[in-house]
mmCIF file of the N, C-alpha and C atoms, coordinates in Angstrom:
data_MODEL
# 
_entry.id   MODEL 
# 
loop_
_atom_site.group_PDB 
_atom_site.id 
_atom_site.type_symbol 
_atom_site.label_atom_id 
_atom_site.label_alt_id 
_atom_site.label_comp_id 
_atom_site.label_asym_id 
_atom_site.label_entity_id 
_atom_site.label_seq_id 
_atom_site.pdbx_PDB_ins_code 
_atom_site.Cartn_x 
_atom_site.Cartn_y 
_atom_site.Cartn_z 
_atom_site.occupancy 
_atom_site.B_iso_or_equiv 
_atom_site.pdbx_formal_charge 
_atom_site.auth_seq_id 
_atom_site.auth_comp_id 
_atom_site.auth_asym_id 
_atom_site.auth_atom_id 
_atom_site.pdbx_PDB_model_num 
ATOM 1   N N  . LEU A 1 1  ? 57.073 -93.453  35.086 1.00 0.00 ? 1  LEU A N  1 
ATOM 2   C CA . LEU A 1 1  ? 56.068 -93.365  35.866 1.00 0.00 ? 1  LEU A CA 1 
ATOM 3   C C  . LEU A 1 1  ? 55.271 -92.753  35.922 1.00 0.00 ? 1  LEU A C  1 
ATOM 4   N N  . ALA A 1 2  ? 54.116 -92.789  35.921 1.00 0.00 ? 2  ALA A N  1 
ATOM 5   C CA . ALA A 1 2  ? 52.250 -92.235  36.679 1.00 0.00 ? 2  ALA A CA 1 
ATOM 6   C C  . ALA A 1 2  ? 52.469 -92.279  37.919 1.00 0.00 ? 2  ALA A C  1 
ATOM 7   N N  . GLY A 1 3  ? 51.910 -90.757  38.341 1.00 0.00 ? 3  GLY A N  1 
ATOM 8   C CA . GLY A 1 3  ? 51.918 -90.618  39.708 1.00 0.00 ? 3  GLY A CA 1 
ATOM 9   C C  . GLY A 1 3  ? 50.455 -91.441  40.253 1.00 0.00 ? 3  GLY A C  1 
ATOM 10  N N  . ILE A 1 4  ? 50.276 -90.755  41.593 1.00 0.00 ? 4  ILE A N  1 
ATOM 11  C CA . ILE A 1 4  ? 49.285 -91.097  42.002 1.00 0.00 ? 4  ILE A CA 1 
ATOM 12  C C  . ILE A 1 4  ? 47.615 -91.377  41.427 1.00 0.00 ? 4  ILE A C  1 
ATOM 13  N N  . MET A 1 5  ? 47.794 -90.082  41.302 1.00 0.00 ? 5  MET A N  1 
ATOM 14  C CA . MET A 1 5  ? 46.101 -89.568  40.421 1.00 0.00 ? 5  MET A CA 1 
ATOM 15  C C  . MET A 1 5  ? 46.049 -90.471  39.196 1.00 0.00 ? 5  MET A C  1 
ATOM 16  N N  . GLN A 1 6  ? 47.263 -90.472  38.143 1.00 0.00 ? 6  GLN A N  1 
ATOM 17  C CA . GLN A 1 6  ? 46.680 -91.127  37.126 1.00 0.00 ? 6  GLN A CA 1 
ATOM 18  C C  . GLN A 1 6  ? 46.899 -92.821  37.529 1.00 0.00 ? 6  GLN A C  1 
ATOM 19  N N  . ARG A 1 7  ? 47.505 -92.868  38.315 1.00 0.00 ? 7  ARG A N  1 
ATOM 20  C CA . ARG A 1 7  ? 47.202 -94.750  38.522 1.00 0.00 ? 7  ARG A CA 1 
ATOM 21  C C  . ARG A 1 7  ? 45.978 -94.615  38.948 1.00 0.00 ? 7  ARG A C  1 
ATOM 22  N N  . THR A 1 8  ? 45.552 -93.743  39.952 1.00 0.00 ? 8  THR A N  1 
ATOM 23  C CA . THR A 1 8  ? 44.140 -93.792  40.500 1.00 0.00 ? 8  THR A CA 1 
ATOM 24  C C  . THR A 1 8  ? 42.898 -93.753  39.695 1.00 0.00 ? 8  THR A C  1 
ATOM 25  N N  . PHE A 1 9  ? 43.193 -92.855  38.540 1.00 0.00 ? 9  PHE A N  1 
ATOM 26  C CA . PHE A 1 9  ? 41.937 -92.566  37.828 1.00 0.00 ? 9  PHE A CA 1 
ATOM 27  C C  . PHE A 1 9  ? 42.080 -93.693  36.619 1.00 0.00 ? 9  PHE A C  1 
ATOM 28  N N  . ALA A 1 10 ? 43.466 -94.370  36.442 1.00 0.00 ? 10 ALA A N  1 
ATOM 29  C CA . ALA A 1 10 ? 43.156 -95.954  35.302 1.00 0.00 ? 10 ALA A CA 1 
ATOM 30  C C  . ALA A 1 10 ? 42.451 -97.010  35.908 1.00 0.00 ? 10 ALA A C  1 
ATOM 31  N N  . TRP A 1 11 ? 42.844 -96.639  37.397 1.00 0.00 ? 11 TRP A N  1 
ATOM 32  C CA . TRP A 1 11 ? 42.269 -98.339  38.070 1.00 0.00 ? 11 TRP A CA 1 
ATOM 33  C C  . TRP A 1 11 ? 40.544 -97.730  37.965 1.00 0.00 ? 11 TRP A C  1 
ATOM 34  N N  . LEU A 1 12 ? 40.381 -96.453  38.600 1.00 0.00 ? 12 LEU A N  1 
ATOM 35  C CA . LEU A 1 12 ? 38.896 -96.504  38.720 1.00 0.00 ? 12 LEU A CA 1 
ATOM 36  C C  . LEU A 1 12 ? 37.838 -96.890  37.066 1.00 0.00 ? 12 LEU A C  1 
ATOM 37  N N  . LEU A 1 13 ? 38.779 -95.852  36.129 1.00 0.00 ? 13 LEU A N  1 
ATOM 38  C CA . LEU A 1 13 ? 38.278 -96.253  34.653 1.00 0.00 ? 13 LEU A CA 1 
ATOM 39  C C  . LEU A 1 13 ? 38.166 -97.765  34.659 1.00 0.00 ? 13 LEU A C  1 
ATOM 40  N N  . GLU A 1 14 ? 39.124 -98.929  34.423 1.00 0.00 ? 14 GLU A N  1 
ATOM 41  C CA . GLU A 1 14 ? 39.155 -99.866  34.206 1.00 0.00 ? 14 GLU A CA 1 
ATOM 42  C C  . GLU A 1 14 ? 37.907 -100.758 35.084 1.00 0.00 ? 14 GLU A C  1 
ATOM 43  N N  . ARG A 1 15 ? 37.735 -100.248 36.534 1.00 0.00 ? 15 ARG A N  1 
ATOM 44  C CA . ARG A 1 15 ? 36.589 -100.634 37.326 1.00 0.00 ? 15 ARG A CA 1 
ATOM 45  C C  . ARG A 1 15 ? 35.387 -100.444 36.934 1.00 0.00 ? 15 ARG A C  1 
ATOM 46  N N  . VAL A 1 16 ? 34.928 -99.520  36.382 1.00 0.00 ? 16 VAL A N  1 
ATOM 47  C CA . VAL A 1 16 ? 33.907 -98.891  35.942 1.00 0.00 ? 16 VAL A CA 1 
ATOM 48  C C  . VAL A 1 16 ? 33.007 -99.117  34.760 1.00 0.00 ? 16 VAL A C  1 
ATOM 49  N N  . GLN A 1 17 ? 34.266 -99.318  33.689 1.00 0.00 ? 17 GLN A N  1 
ATOM 50  C CA . GLN A 1 17 ? 34.260 -99.949  32.613 1.00 0.00 ? 17 GLN A CA 1 
ATOM 51  C C  . GLN A 1 17 ? 33.067 -101.102 32.636 1.00 0.00 ? 17 GLN A C  1 
ATOM 52  N N  . HIS A 1 18 ? 33.435 -102.114 33.475 1.00 0.00 ? 18 HIS A N  1 
ATOM 53  C CA . HIS A 1 18 ? 32.630 -103.719 33.960 1.00 0.00 ? 18 HIS A CA 1 
ATOM 54  C C  . HIS A 1 18 ? 31.386 -103.330 34.128 1.00 0.00 ? 18 HIS A C  1 
ATOM 55  N N  . LEU A 1 19 ? 30.549 -102.112 34.609 1.00 0.00 ? 19 LEU A N  1 
ATOM 56  C CA . LEU A 1 19 ? 29.208 -102.070 35.343 1.00 0.00 ? 19 LEU A CA 1 
ATOM 57  C C  . LEU A 1 19 ? 28.547 -101.767 34.215 1.00 0.00 ? 19 LEU A C  1 
ATOM 58  N N  . GLY A 1 20 ? 28.870 -101.556 33.329 1.00 0.00 ? 20 GLY A N  1 
ATOM 59  C CA . GLY A 1 20 ? 28.025 -101.411 31.746 1.00 0.00 ? 20 GLY A CA 1 
ATOM 60  C C  . GLY A 1 20 ? 26.834 -100.104 31.922 1.00 0.00 ? 20 GLY A C  1 
ATOM 61  N N  . ALA A 1 21 ? 27.216 -99.140  32.788 1.00 0.00 ? 21 ALA A N  1 
ATOM 62  C CA . ALA A 1 21 ? 26.270 -97.979  33.057 1.00 0.00 ? 21 ALA A CA 1 
ATOM 63  C C  . ALA A 1 21 ? 27.122 -96.880  33.057 1.00 0.00 ? 21 ALA A C  1 
ATOM 64  N N  . PRO A 1 22 ? 26.117 -95.810  32.434 1.00 0.00 ? 22 PRO A N  1 
ATOM 65  C CA . PRO A 1 22 ? 27.041 -94.646  32.552 1.00 0.00 ? 22 PRO A CA 1 
ATOM 66  C C  . PRO A 1 22 ? 27.362 -94.365  33.950 1.00 0.00 ? 22 PRO A C  1 
ATOM 67  N N  . VAL A 1 23 ? 28.647 -93.776  34.311 1.00 0.00 ? 23 VAL A N  1 
ATOM 68  C CA . VAL A 1 23 ? 29.100 -93.332  34.927 1.00 0.00 ? 23 VAL A CA 1 
ATOM 69  C C  . VAL A 1 23 ? 29.962 -91.826  35.069 1.00 0.00 ? 23 VAL A C  1 
ATOM 70  N N  . THR A 1 24 ? 29.551 -91.337  36.004 1.00 0.00 ? 24 THR A N  1 
ATOM 71  C CA . THR A 1 24 ? 30.559 -89.961  35.973 1.00 0.00 ? 24 THR A CA 1 
ATOM 72  C C  . THR A 1 24 ? 31.244 -89.447  37.044 1.00 0.00 ? 24 THR A C  1 
ATOM 73  N N  . LEU A 1 25 ? 32.970 -89.151  36.713 1.00 0.00 ? 25 LEU A N  1 
ATOM 74  C CA . LEU A 1 25 ? 33.747 -89.325  37.588 1.00 0.00 ? 25 LEU A CA 1 
ATOM 75  C C  . LEU A 1 25 ? 34.110 -87.925  37.730 1.00 0.00 ? 25 LEU A C  1 
ATOM 76  N N  . ARG A 1 26 ? 34.055 -87.393  39.150 1.00 0.00 ? 26 ARG A N  1 
ATOM 77  C CA . ARG A 1 26 ? 34.779 -86.363  39.401 1.00 0.00 ? 26 ARG A CA 1 
ATOM 78  C C  . ARG A 1 26 ? 35.698 -86.366  40.291 1.00 0.00 ? 26 ARG A C  1 
ATOM 79  N N  . ALA A 1 27 ? 36.738 -85.272  40.462 1.00 0.00 ? 27 ALA A N  1 
ATOM 80  C CA . ALA A 1 27 ? 37.789 -85.157  40.910 1.00 0.00 ? 27 ALA A CA 1 
ATOM 81  C C  . ALA A 1 27 ? 38.152 -83.747  41.076 1.00 0.00 ? 27 ALA A C  1 
ATOM 82  N N  . SER A 1 28 ? 38.545 -83.414  42.967 1.00 0.00 ? 28 SER A N  1 
ATOM 83  C CA . SER A 1 28 ? 39.549 -81.869  42.831 1.00 0.00 ? 28 SER A CA 1 
ATOM 84  C C  . SER A 1 28 ? 40.870 -82.308  43.230 1.00 0.00 ? 28 SER A C  1 
ATOM 85  N N  . TYR A 1 29 ? 41.537 -81.472  42.915 1.00 0.00 ? 29 TYR A N  1 
ATOM 86  C CA . TYR A 1 29 ? 42.826 -81.702  43.347 1.00 0.00 ? 29 TYR A CA 1 
ATOM 87  C C  . TYR A 1 29 ? 43.429 -80.589  44.177 1.00 0.00 ? 29 TYR A C  1 
ATOM 88  N N  . LEU A 1 30 ? 44.099 -80.418  45.185 1.00 0.00 ? 30 LEU A N  1 
ATOM 89  C CA . LEU A 1 30 ? 44.531 -79.413  45.580 1.00 0.00 ? 30 LEU A CA 1 
ATOM 90  C C  . LEU A 1 30 ? 46.187 -79.618  45.892 1.00 0.00 ? 30 LEU A C  1 
ATOM 91  N N  . GLU A 1 31 ? 46.715 -78.887  45.866 1.00 0.00 ? 31 GLU A N  1 
ATOM 92  C CA . GLU A 1 31 ? 48.315 -79.207  46.044 1.00 0.00 ? 31 GLU A CA 1 
ATOM 93  C C  . GLU A 1 31 ? 49.203 -77.909  47.174 1.00 0.00 ? 31 GLU A C  1 
ATOM 94  N N  . ILE A 1 32 ? 49.809 -78.601  48.128 1.00 0.00 ? 32 ILE A N  1 
ATOM 95  C CA . ILE A 1 32 ? 50.449 -77.585  49.185 1.00 0.00 ? 32 ILE A CA 1 
ATOM 96  C C  . ILE A 1 32 ? 51.870 -77.893  48.777 1.00 0.00 ? 32 ILE A C  1 
ATOM 97  N N  . TYR A 1 33 ? 52.640 -77.312  48.573 1.00 0.00 ? 33 TYR A N  1 
ATOM 98  C CA . TYR A 1 33 ? 54.058 -76.989  48.503 1.00 0.00 ? 33 TYR A CA 1 
ATOM 99  C C  . TYR A 1 33 ? 54.918 -75.776  48.820 1.00 0.00 ? 33 TYR A C  1 
ATOM 100 N N  . ASN A 1 34 ? 55.861 -75.969  49.700 1.00 0.00 ? 34 ASN A N  1 
ATOM 101 C CA . ASN A 1 34 ? 56.663 -74.895  50.252 1.00 0.00 ? 34 ASN A CA 1 
ATOM 102 C C  . ASN A 1 34 ? 55.517 -73.733  50.666 1.00 0.00 ? 34 ASN A C  1 
ATOM 103 N N  . GLU A 1 35 ? 54.693 -74.275  51.521 1.00 0.00 ? 35 GLU A N  1 
ATOM 104 C CA . GLU A 1 35 ? 53.893 -73.633  52.235 1.00 0.00 ? 35 GLU A CA 1 
ATOM 105 C C  . GLU A 1 35 ? 52.976 -72.636  51.057 1.00 0.00 ? 35 GLU A C  1 
ATOM 106 N N  . GLN A 1 36 ? 52.391 -72.739  49.734 1.00 0.00 ? 36 GLN A N  1 
ATOM 107 C CA . GLN A 1 36 ? 52.163 -72.340  48.712 1.00 0.00 ? 36 GLN A CA 1 
ATOM 108 C C  . GLN A 1 36 ? 50.967 -72.991  48.245 1.00 0.00 ? 36 GLN A C  1 
ATOM 109 N N  . VAL A 1 37 ? 49.542 -72.407  48.357 1.00 0.00 ? 37 VAL A N  1 
ATOM 110 C CA . VAL A 1 37 ? 48.638 -73.441  48.222 1.00 0.00 ? 37 VAL A CA 1 
ATOM 111 C C  . VAL A 1 37 ? 47.991 -73.372  46.414 1.00 0.00 ? 37 VAL A C  1 
ATOM 112 N N  . SER A 1 38 ? 48.336 -74.583  45.261 1.00 0.00 ? 38 SER A N  1 
ATOM 113 C CA . SER A 1 38 ? 47.239 -74.069  44.062 1.00 0.00 ? 38 SER A CA 1 
ATOM 114 C C  . SER A 1 38 ? 46.390 -75.509  43.593 1.00 0.00 ? 38 SER A C  1 
ATOM 115 N N  . ALA A 1 39 ? 45.829 -74.818  43.171 1.00 0.00 ? 39 ALA A N  1 
ATOM 116 C CA . ALA A 1 39 ? 44.784 -75.789  42.027 1.00 0.00 ? 39 ALA A CA 1 
ATOM 117 C C  . ALA A 1 39 ? 45.167 -76.245  40.834 1.00 0.00 ? 39 ALA A C  1 
ATOM 118 N N  . VAL A 1 40 ? 45.068 -77.448  40.927 1.00 0.00 ? 40 VAL A N  1 
ATOM 119 C CA . VAL A 1 40 ? 45.086 -78.046  39.707 1.00 0.00 ? 40 VAL A CA 1 
ATOM 120 C C  . VAL A 1 40 ? 44.653 -77.246  38.329 1.00 0.00 ? 40 VAL A C  1 
ATOM 121 N N  . GLU A 1 41 ? 44.273 -76.209  38.173 1.00 0.00 ? 41 GLU A N  1 
ATOM 122 C CA . GLU A 1 41 ? 43.909 -75.795  36.956 1.00 0.00 ? 41 GLU A CA 1 
ATOM 123 C C  . GLU A 1 41 ? 44.712 -74.660  36.353 1.00 0.00 ? 41 GLU A C  1 
ATOM 124 N N  . GLY A 1 42 ? 45.740 -74.379  37.525 1.00 0.00 ? 42 GLY A N  1 
ATOM 125 C CA . GLY A 1 42 ? 46.589 -73.274  37.025 1.00 0.00 ? 42 GLY A CA 1 
ATOM 126 C C  . GLY A 1 42 ? 46.564 -72.136  37.411 1.00 0.00 ? 42 GLY A C  1 
ATOM 127 N N  . ALA A 1 43 ? 45.482 -72.302  38.744 1.00 0.00 ? 43 ALA A N  1 
ATOM 128 C CA . ALA A 1 43 ? 45.608 -70.857  39.454 1.00 0.00 ? 43 ALA A CA 1 
ATOM 129 C C  . ALA A 1 43 ? 46.684 -70.431  39.966 1.00 0.00 ? 43 ALA A C  1 
ATOM 130 N N  . GLN A 1 44 ? 47.270 -68.953  40.519 1.00 0.00 ? 44 GLN A N  1 
ATOM 131 C CA . GLN A 1 44 ? 48.043 -68.417  40.302 1.00 0.00 ? 44 GLN A CA 1 
ATOM 132 C C  . GLN A 1 44 ? 48.199 -69.095  42.457 1.00 0.00 ? 44 GLN A C  1 
ATOM 133 N N  . PRO A 1 45 ? 49.412 -69.271  42.790 1.00 0.00 ? 45 PRO A N  1 
ATOM 134 C CA . PRO A 1 45 ? 49.870 -69.659  44.156 1.00 0.00 ? 45 PRO A CA 1 
ATOM 135 C C  . PRO A 1 45 ? 49.068 -68.573  45.279 1.00 0.00 ? 45 PRO A C  1 
ATOM 136 N N  . THR A 1 46 ? 49.003 -69.022  46.385 1.00 0.00 ? 46 THR A N  1 
ATOM 137 C CA . THR A 1 46 ? 48.090 -68.064  46.809 1.00 0.00 ? 46 THR A CA 1 
ATOM 138 C C  . THR A 1 46 ? 49.309 -68.358  48.468 1.00 0.00 ? 46 THR A C  1 
ATOM 139 N N  . PRO A 1 47 ? 49.629 -67.188  48.831 1.00 0.00 ? 47 PRO A N  1 
ATOM 140 C CA . PRO A 1 47 ? 50.814 -67.077  50.087 1.00 0.00 ? 47 PRO A CA 1 
ATOM 141 C C  . PRO A 1 47 ? 49.913 -67.896  51.304 1.00 0.00 ? 47 PRO A C  1 
# 
């Protein structure tokens, strides 16, 4: 099963392909788990 991020990007990419124009998609993601914040890029968790 794909998560919400994967499904959202798949949906967005499908939609922009029909535009016929160059499109740049950018996203950032912040995860808070057990009250520790970490970035998607794999940075060390911050207490």
